[in-house]
N, C-alpha and C positions, 0 to 999 in steps of 0.2 A: 379267654378270648373265644373259645369254642362255644361257651354259653351265649355270649353276645351274638355270634354269628347264627346260632341255632334259634334263638328266641326273638331277637329284634328283627322285625320286618320293616316297619316304617320309622322306627326311631332313628336318631342321628347316625351319621356314618362314621363317627369317631368315638373313641372311648379313652378316658383318662386312666393312665397306668403309670404310677410312680411320677406324678407331676408332668407327664408328657402326653400329648394327644397322639393316639394310635388309631390307625384305620385297619381294623381286623379283617376286612374283606379284601385287602391287598396282599401281595406276595411277600413284601419286605419284612413285616413283623414275623411271619412264619419262618422265613429263612433265618432271621436273627435268632429265633427260638431254637431252630434245629442246630444252628452253629453253637449256641450255648450248651445244648444237650451233649453234642459231640465233644466239645472242649471239656465239659465237666466229667464225662465218662473217661476221657483220656487222662485227666488229672487224677481221678480216683485210681485208675490202673497204675499210674506212675507212683503215687504215694502209698498205695495199699501195702506193698511188701515192707517198706520202712515203718509204717504204722504198726503192722502186725509184729514185726521184730521188737519195736519199742514197747509194745503192750506186753509181749511175752517176757521181756526182760524186767519190766516194772512189776509183773505179776509173780515173779519168783519170790519165795520166802527169803528173808534175810540170811539164814544159814546157808542156803544153796548159793546165794550170791557170794558170800565170803569164801566158801569152799571152791567155787569156780575161779575166784580171783587169786587164790593162793595155790590152786592146783591140787588140793586135797580131795581124796575120794572118800568123803565122810558118809555118814549114815543117811 
């Protein structure tokens, strides 16, 4: 949308984006974009600890997983 605003001077006032007509020179699409960015950032902050924990657990070698499950302090 920024490219459309910066480059087009006399071209049409709307742009097709995902099968919808968008008017990039109005405030509404920019507010929607900002809202999506904020919601996405909050979603990442909410899921990042669980994803990091799952990744760490999945990355353990099988011996360490068995030892952790049985409580053994192995090699």
